[in-house]
N, C-alpha and C positions, 0 to 999 in steps of 0.2 A: 319588685314591681307588684302593684296591687290592681285589682279591678274595682273601679268605683261602682257604688250601688246607687240606685234611685230609691226615693222614698215615695211610694205610691200606694194609695188605698190602705194606708195605715201600716204598711210593712216595708222593710228594706228588701230590695230585689235587684239583681244584676240584669242588665240587658242581654239579649241573646247575640250570638255572633262573636267575631273577634274583637270588635270595638275599635275605637280610634286611639292611637298611641298619644300620650301626653308626655312632653319632654321637660327635663330640668333645664331651665334657661341658662344655668351656669355651666353645666357639664355636657349638656346635650343628651344625657342618658334618658331612657324611657322610665318614667316614674309610676305611670299608671295607664290603664286603658279605660275608656268610657264608652258606654253604649246605652241607648234608650230603646233599642229594638225590642219589640214584643210588648211594650207598655200599652195599656188600654187608655189612650188619652181621653176619649169620650167618657169612659168610666171614671177617670180621675176628676174630670170636671163635675160629673154628677155626684160623686162622693163628696167633693168639697161643698157643693150646693146643698146637699141633703143631710150631711153629717156635720161638717165643720161650721157652715153658715148658721144653722139654728143654735148651735152651742155658743158661738160668739155673740149672736144677737140677743141671747138671753142674759148676757152680762151687761152691766152698765159701763159707761166710759171710765169710771173710777176703778172698777174691777179689772177692766182691760189694761188700764194704766199700771196698776199694781203688778199685773202679769208681766208686762214689758220690763218693769224694773227688776223683778225677780229673775227673769231670764238673763238680762244683761249682767246682773250681779254674779250669777252662776258662770256665765261665759268668761267674765273678767278674771275669775279665779283660775281659768285654764289657758290664759292668753300666751304663756310662755311656750306651750306646746304648739300653738298656732303660729307663733313667730318662726319656729323651726321649719314648719311646712312652707311658710311664706318665702323663706330664702330661695326656695326652688323656683319661685315665679320670677326671680331676679331682683326682688325688693331688698333694700338695705333695712337695717333696724328702724331707721328714721322713716323710710317709706312704709314699712309695716305698721308703724305707729299711726300714720294717717289712715291706713286701711282698716286695721283691726281695732285699735282703740277708738278711732273715729266712728266705726260702725257701732260699737257698744255705746259710745257716747250719744249717738243719735237715738238709741232706745231709751237712754236715761232722760234725754231732753223731752221726748214725747211722753214718757211716763209722767214727768213733772207737769207738762202742759195739759195732759189728759185730766189730771186732778185739779188743776188750777183754772183752766179755761173752758172746761166742759162740765155739764151737770152730772150728778150721780144718777143718771137715767140712761136708758138704751137709745135715746134719741136726742136731737139737738134742736133748740128753738132759735130761729134766725131772725133777729130784729124784733121791734116792738109790734104791738097790736095796731092794725090799720083800721081807722074808722071808715066804714063803707056806706053809712047812712046818716041822715041828719039827726035822728032820734037816738042813735047809738045802740039799736037792737040788732043790727047786722054788722058784723066786723069780720076781719080776716087776719090771718097770721101765717108766717112761713114756718113749717116744721121740716126738719131734715132727718131722714131715716136711712139705715144702711141698705145698700143695694143687696139683692138676694142672689148675687152671682159670685164670681171668682176674680181675684186680682191675678192676672197672668203677667209675671215679671220676667222680662227678657233683658239680661244684664250683659255688660261689656267685660272684656278680659282684664282691664287695667286695675279694677278694684273688686276682687273676688268676695271680700267681706262687706266693706262699706256699701258697695253697689247693691248687695242683697238687703242689708239691714235698713238703708235709707228708704227703700221702697216698702219693706215689711212693716216698719214702725207705724206710719200713718194708716196703712191698710188694716192691720190688726186692731189698732185703736178704734178705727171706724166700725169694726165688727164684721169685716169681710175676710173670708179665707183666701189663701194665696197658693199659687203654684210657681215655684222659683225655677227659672231656666237660666243658669249661669253660662257664660261663654265657655265652650268646651276646653280651650287651651289651659285655663287656670282653674278649672272646676274642682281639681283635687283639693284646693284650699277651701273652697266653698263647701264641699262635701264634709270636710273635717269639722268645720264650725257648725254646720247644719246638724251633723250627727250628735254633737254635744247638746245642741238646742233641744233636740228630741229627747235625749237622755235625761234632761232635767225633769220631764214629766209635767211641766208647768203649762203646756199648751193644750187646749182641748183637742180631742180627737178630730181629725179632718181639717184642722186650722191651717196646716202648711203641708206642702208636698214638694218634692225635689226631682228635677229631671237633669241628669248628667248625660249630655249627648244631644242628638237632634230633637227638635220640637215636633217632628212628625206631622200628623194631621191635627195637632192640638187646636189650631186656630179655626179649623173647619167647623168646630162644634160650639163656637161662641154664641151667646145670646145677648139680648139688649141689656141684661143685668150684669154682664161681665165688664171688666176693665183691663185694658192692656197698657202696661208701662214698659216702654222700650228705651234702652240706652245703647248706642253704638253708632255705626256709620250712617250718614244721611241716606245713602243709596239703599241700604237694607231697611232702614226705617220707612222710607217711602213705599217700598214693595209691600211691607207688612201692613202699612196703613191703607193700602189699596186692596187688601185681601177681600174677596167677595163677602165673606161672613161679617167682616168688620164694617164694610159699607152697607150691606143689606140690613144689618141689625142696629146700625148707628151705635156701634160699640165705642165707648169712651176710650180714646187712644192718646196716651201721653208720650210724646217723643222728646228725648234729650239726645241730640246728636253732637258729634265733635265739631268744633268751630275754630276759626282763625282769630283767636283772642288777641287783644293788643294791650300794650302798655305805653302811655304817653308821658314824656318828660316835659313838664311845664316850662314856659319860656323864662320863668324866674329861677328855675332849679338848675342853675349853671354849675359847672365844676367848682368845687370848693364849698358848696352848700350842703347841709345835712340831707336835703331832699335828693340831691344828685347821688350821694353815696347810698342812700336807701334804695334808689332806683336800680343802680348797678347790682346791688346785693340781691334784690328781688328777681331781676331778670335772670341772673345767673342761677339762682336757686330754682326758678321755674323751668329752666332748661335741663337741669340735672336731677331734680326730684322725680322719682319713679322713671328715671331715664327719659324724661320728657313725655311720658305716656299718661298725662293727665288731660282730661277733656277740657280743663280750664287753663292749661299751660299757655304761657305767652309765646305766640308765634310771630307777631309783628311788633317791633320795637320802634316807636315813633318819636323822633328827637328834633329839637330846633336846629335849623340849618346853621352850620358852623361848629356844632358840638360833636359831629360824627366821629372825628378822630379821637377826641377825649373819651367818648362813650365806648368806641371799639377797643381802645387801648385798655380801659378799665375792665371791660368784659373779658378780654383776652387774659389779663393778669389773674382774674378770678378763675377762669376756666382752666388755666394752666396748673392751678393748684388742686384740681379735681382728680382724685385717685380713682381709677376705674378698675373693677375686678370682682372677686368673689365677695358678695354682699355680707358674708359671715364675718369678714375681717373688720376690725375696729377702724383701720386706717382707710377703708374704702368708702368713698362718698357717692359713687354711682355704680349701679349694677348693670346687667345686660337688659336688653329688651325682653319682652315676654316669650318670644319665639323666633326661630330662624325665618319664619314667614314674615314677621314684622320687619326684620332686617332687610329683606328684599323689597317690601312695600315702601319703607321709608327711603331706601336708596333710589327707588324709581321716582318718588315724589321730589326728592332733592334735585334729580336731573331735570325735572320740569321747571322747578323754581329757578335754576341756574340760567335758564334762557333769558331772564331779565334781571339777574343779580350775579354778583361775583363773590367767590369765596374770600373770606378775610381771616378765618381761623378754622382749623380742623383738617384732617387728612383721611380720606376714605381708604387710601392704599395701605397705610400702616396704623396700627393701634396697639399700644402697650397696655397690658392688663396685668394685675398682680393676683397671684393665687389661682389662676385659671388659664385655660387655653382659649385664645381669642377665636380660633377656627372652630372649636367644638361648641362654644357657647354662643349666645345670641347678642354679642357685644356690638356696640355702634358708637362712634366717637361724637362728642359735641361738635356741632357745626354752626358757624356764624357766617351769615351772608350780608351783603350790603346792596340795597336797591337804590340807585341814585335818583330815579325818576318814578316815584310810587304813584303819581297821578297820571302817568302816561303808559304804564304797563299794568298787566293784570295777574301775572303768574303768582306773585307773592300774596295776592288777595284771593286767589281761586284755588290754590293747591295747598293742602295741609300735609306736611310730613309729620306723622304721629310719633315723634321721637325727640331727641335732644337737638332740635334744629330751630334757628331763629334768624329772622331777617331784619336788619336795621335799616330804617328809611327816614329821610329828613323832611321837615316841613318848613315852609317860608313864613307862614302866619298861623295864628291859632285857628282861623277858619279853614286853612288847608289841613291842619291836624285833624280837625273834625271830619273833613271830607275823606281823608285817608282811612280813619277809623271806620267810617260808615261803609267803605268799600268791602269790608269783610262780609257784608250782606247778612248780618245777623250773628251775634256772638253770645256765648254763655257769660263771659266776663271781660270787663275792661278795667284798666287801672290808670290813675293819673297821679303823678307826683308833683305837688305844688304846695307852696306856703301862701298862695294868693287866693283868698276866697272868691274873688271876682272871676279868676280863671276857672276855678272849680265849678262855679255856677254856669259859665258859658259852655264848658265841655260837657257837664252832666246833661243839660237840656239839649245840647247839640247832638250827642251820640246816644242819649237815653232810649230813643225809639228803636235802636238797633242792638240793644244789649239787655241781658237779663239781670245783670248785677254789675255795679260799679264800685270800685274801691278808690277813695281819694285819700292818699297817704301823705302825711307831713311829719315833722319831728315830734309834734305833740302827741300823736296817736301811735307812733311806730312801735313803742315798747310793748303795747298790749294788742297790737293788730295781729290777726291770724293770717294775714298775707293775701296776695292776689288770688291764689289758686285754691283757697279753702272754702268750699261751700259749707254754710252753717245751717243746721236743722231749723233754726229760727227764721231763716230767710229763704226766699224762693231760689231754686236752682233750675235753670232752663233759660231759654232765650228765643227770640223770633227768627224767622227766615232759616238760614243754614243751620242754626242751632236746634231746629226741630219744632219750634213754636209751642213747646209745652212748658209746664212748671211742675217741679217736684218739691217736696218738703214745704218750706215757708210756714212752719209752725202749724197753726190751725188750718190754714188753707189747704195743706196736703191731705188732711183728714176729710175735709169737706168734698174733695174730689171723689171720694168713695161713698158719698151720701146722696140721696135723691131729695131735692128740695120740693116740698109739696105745699101749695097754697091752700090753706084750709079756711073755708068761709062758713059762718053760722052765727048763732047768738053768742053773746059773751059767756053764757053758762057752758055752751058746747066747747068753745075755745078753751075755757079754763079746765074743763074735764079732760080734753085731749092733751093739753100741755102740762098738766099738773102745776099750773101757775095761775093764780087769780088775776083777772084783768078787769079794768074799769067797766062797770055795767053788769058784771056777774053778781049772783046772789051773795050776800054776806050772812054769816052765821053768828048768832049771839048766844053764848052758852050760859050767861049769867055769872060766870067766873072770870075774874080779871085774867087775861091771857098771860100776864107775867107771873101768875101763880101756878101755871101749868108746865109740866115737863115737856121736853121736846117731842116725845112720842105721842103726847096727848093733843098737842096743838094741831088743828085741822086747817087745810088750805081754805081760805075764805072766812076764817074765824075773825070777828071784828069787835072793836070796842069804840063806842061813841062817848067821848069824854063830856065832863061838865064844861061850863063856859067861863070865860074870863074877860072882863072889860079892861082894856088898855088905857092907862092914865098918863098924863104928862109927867107925873112923878116917876113912872116906869121908864119913860124915855130918858129923863135926866139921870136917874140912878144907873141905868145901863151904860150911858155915855161915860159916867164917872168910873164905873167898874171896868169897862173895856178900854177906855181911852179913845173911843171913836166919837169925835166931836164934829163930824161932817155937818156942813151947814144945813143940809136938808132936815137934820134932826134937831138942831140947836138954834139956828138963826131964823127967827120968824119972818123977817123982812126978805131975806134971800130965798127962803123956802117959798114965799108967795110968788116970787118972780120965776120960780122953777116950774118944771112940768108937773110937780106934785101939787102946786098951788097953795100948800100950807105944810106945816111941819108934819113929818111922818115918822113912825116908829122904825127903829133899826130892823132890817131883815133878820139879823141874827138874834135879836130879842124875840121876834116872833117864833123863830126856831126853838129858842130856849124855853119860851113860855109854853109852847106846844108840848115839849118834853115834860114840863111840870104838870101838864094836864093828863098825860097818859101813863107816866111812870108810876108803878106801884113801889113805894119806898121800902117796904119790909123785905128782909132776906127771903130768897126763894130760888127757884131753878135758874133764873136769869143770872148769868155770871158777869157780863159786861156788854158795853156798847162796842160792836165790832167794826162799825164804819157807817158811812152815809153816802148815798149815790143819787145822782140825777136831780139835785136840788134846783128848783125854779121858783122865784118869787113872781107871782102872776098878777097881783093887785096890791097896791099899797094898803097898809094898816095904819090908821090915824088914831091919835088919842081920842077916846070916846067910843071907838069900835069895840065890838065884842067878838072874840074868836072862839072857835070850837074845833077840835080835831077828831078825825075818824081814822083809826088804825086798823089795818086789815092784813092778815097773814097772806103774803103773796107767794112765798116759796119756802121750802125747807130743804136743807142740804146737810146730810149726816157728815160729820167731820172725822177724818182719820187722825188719831192722836196717839202719842206714845203711851206705853203701858202704865206709866206712873201718873197719868192724868185721868180725870174722870171722863167717861164717855160723854160726848157732847155733839151739838150740831149748830149750824147757823140758820137763823130764821130771818127771812127778808120781810119786813113790814112796810106795806104801802101806807103812806101818811098823807092825808089831805087836811089842810087848815082852811076853814071858811069863816067869813064874817057874818054879822047878824042878818044880812040879806041873802045868805047862801052863796055868795060869790067866792070862788076859789082864790085864796091869797097865796098859798104856798103848797107845793107838792114835792115829795121826795120819797126815797126808800131808805129806811134805817135797818141796819143789820145788828142782831143781838146774838151773843153766844149763849146757848141754853143747854143746861145739863139734860142728859137722857136719864130716864128712870132707872134707878139701881136694880140689878137683877134680883128678882124675888120681891121687889118693892111694890 
């Protein structure tokens, strides 16, 4: 037996007192004790704000992203040791893969998104410049900056690793330090992974702290700059959300609560179809994975009337093959619940559901387990119930048994299926099995307001689908109503939750200086040197080139049509063009684009390596034969690029391009990206 330690104020320290005993879910033995007594929670918050916060905010998004990747890589190398600890929580190897590898994978995803979707800056610019005046001298833009507080993460017992890391990834990427408070029952696994995270030495001092045990008076000391992210029961979440400090300081509170998720069998997915088989497989898997202790697990199985017997028979057949016992054994497919407390709670919930449903599979009185003692461990059998009148009863829609328990309920019409699903009063996840796109559309928009995520599965996507119960870091995890009303992850969205959006108003020059990004109306710089002759490091934001002019001829239009194969009538048919909105023949838009490139490109070899892309192209006014065009190219933004050691140092330059005619009218506008070498060291 070990005594878990807390990581507070930069050091490992045990709590005072005897602590809370933590049990092996398989054997019932005490594996550790946990206590946070004696911790200075106010001091921990101040330490994070004054030590961890400044260090993280001094880093750019790209630097924070590389930090996440390095931490995840180091932890990945140690995962076998974490699997051994995870068995004691009742998780099989497959369950641990979801928790452990899923947690590390979330770090990897956010590391990638941090480098691809955020700037190499410590702040984020949200949206385009907004014109606030007729003359363009007064504009506005939204800038997002890291909050100067702490992310307080209160996690559930069912995912000791993933639960921690899916909250940490967007928080640290945003530049906000965190205090992690895992559920005490399985905190011994969280502590093991957290300890290795600290041992890497990759995180700045004060970036993360750990509390194993009670949160004490931690929430009493929150400020308006702090964020609370909670996962657990709705009752506990509501109490924390109503905490006086949370209310008084308008603390951002993100709640993800357990919910009565559902899966719907489409009216077309009858026995014998691939969708029916997929449905049965998924429902059975969600009942037994993590012993049904997933916040996204299927609790209500909604099937067309007349298919109940086939569904129940197929589910029974699958569940009968489920071997329950010691999760270390290769033949075991379902381990115990996380604790004996859970066994009591799930049993009590089942008793309430039975008031409006009947048992069709499972026996609470007897349970066969392999390699373990059913009385000593926290084992619980898979239970399947049937509710014949789901629109006339409430228990199956109101009571969640957080274990391997599922209630099958029939619907008479698709509208009834939607009504039944909505009676969950807000869910994290719902799924639909159908090969009919029309059915999918009706159900998605019918139950969408009540769900955070919807999986529509058919034979074409099944092979690569991650399944009903797998939240992905790219997409939001959360839901309305009973599910807590919050959102976690969701790619970039999860990071923005830890940033403050500031509307900055001023002149274009001010906005450009604040954002490090040139905007229309700001000053342009002319150096006398063609910008394509300059190294990435030499180019300045706002540096511009005004090109020479070119008069467009009919020969240009004809030659471009022959070269491109674009003989659209507006370019080639004089009579048809006169009847069109152009009123006469017009040059191809892509000819204008190409001609503009010919005006501003310097042909000689130099630091520019290649054209990297083009964004935001708009053709705003036709160019006719006889018009004269001129381009203005301005350095809008610079992004240093991370490259392998065998490639030259380089960066991406975003060039704002305006193409105007002889009257000064804007004909085309876009951003072109070039890959530019950085100056060699010592050059």
